[in-house]
C-alpha positions as CSV (number, residue, x, y, z in Angstrom):
1,X,12.6,3.7,-15.0
2,X,10.0,2.0,-14.4
3,X,8.2,-0.5,-17.0
4,X,7.2,1.8,-19.9
5,X,5.0,-0.9,-21.9
6,X,1.2,-0.2,-22.4
7,X,-1.3,-1.2,-19.5
8,X,-3.8,-3.3,-21.7
9,X,-6.0,-4.8,-19.2
10,X,-6.9,-4.1,-15.6
11,X,-5.0,-7.4,-14.4
12,X,-2.3,-5.6,-15.4
13,X,-2.8,-2.3,-14.2
14,X,-3.3,-3.9,-10.8
15,X,-0.3,-5.8,-11.2
16,X,1.7,-2.6,-11.4
17,X,0.4,-0.7,-9.1
18,X,0.6,-3.3,-6.9
19,X,4.2,-4.6,-7.1
20,X,6.8,-2.6,-4.9
21,X,9.8,-1.4,-6.4
22,X,13.0,-2.7,-5.2
23,X,14.1,0.4,-3.5
24,X,11.0,0.6,-1.4
25,X,11.5,-3.2,-0.8
26,X,14.8,-2.4,0.7
27,X,13.5,0.6,2.4
28,X,11.3,-1.6,4.0
29,X,13.6,-4.0,5.5
30,X,15.2,-1.0,7.2
31,X,12.2,0.6,8.7
32,X,11.4,0.6,12.1
33,X,8.0,0.6,13.4
34,X,4.5,0.3,11.9
35,X,3.0,2.4,8.8
36,X,-0.2,4.2,8.9
37,X,-2.1,4.8,5.9
38,X,-4.6,7.5,5.9
39,X,-7.6,7.9,3.0
40,X,-7.0,4.2,2.4
41,X,-10.8,3.9,0.9
42,X,-9.8,6.9,-1.8
43,X,-8.8,6.4,-5.3
44,X,-4.8,5.6,-4.6
45,X,-5.9,4.3,-1.3
46,X,-6.2,0.3,-1.9
47,X,-3.2,0.2,-4.1
48,X,-0.9,2.1,-2.1
49,X,-1.8,-0.3,1.1
50,X,-1.4,-3.8,-1.5
51,X,1.9,-2.4,-2.5
52,X,3.1,-1.1,0.8
53,X,1.7,-5.1,2.3
54,X,3.5,-6.8,-0.5
55,X,6.8,-4.7,0.0
56,X,6.8,-5.5,3.7
57,X,6.5,-9.3,2.7
58,X,9.1,-9.3,0.0
59,X,11.5,-7.1,2.6
60,X,11.1,-10.0,5.3
61,X,9.6,-7.4,7.5
62,X,7.5,-7.4,10.8
63,X,6.0,-4.3,10.0
64,X,2.3,-3.9,10.5
65,X,0.0,-1.6,8.3
66,X,-2.8,0.3,10.1
67,X,-5.0,2.3,7.9
68,X,-8.2,4.7,8.2
69,X,-10.1,6.0,5.9
70,X,-11.0,9.9,7.1
71,X,-12.2,11.8,4.1
72,X,-13.6,15.2,4.6
73,X,-17.7,15.5,4.9
74,X,-17.4,11.5,6.5
75,X,-18.4,11.1,10.0
76,X,-17.9,7.3,9.9
77,X,-17.2,6.0,13.3
78,X,-15.7,3.1,12.0
79,X,-12.4,1.7,13.2
80,X,-9.0,1.5,11.8
81,X,-8.2,-1.9,10.3
82,X,-5.3,-3.7,10.7
83,X,-3.2,-5.9,8.1
84,X,-0.2,-8.4,9.1
């Protein structure tokens, strides 16, 4: 089970949300292809994208992340963002 200590500040919360588990890091090492994250600008999107990127780095993988924010009612034509 994960860390069950009380979160006392924003920095600690961010660290917990962005730190990949051992299982996620191991999965990223085996993952073939790139990853697309939809809704990256939503409530969970930024933390999910950073956690995924941290797992890729920890695994030493060559996986790229493509993110796209496409919420209902949003007619944005902005291009997807890419991280290496």
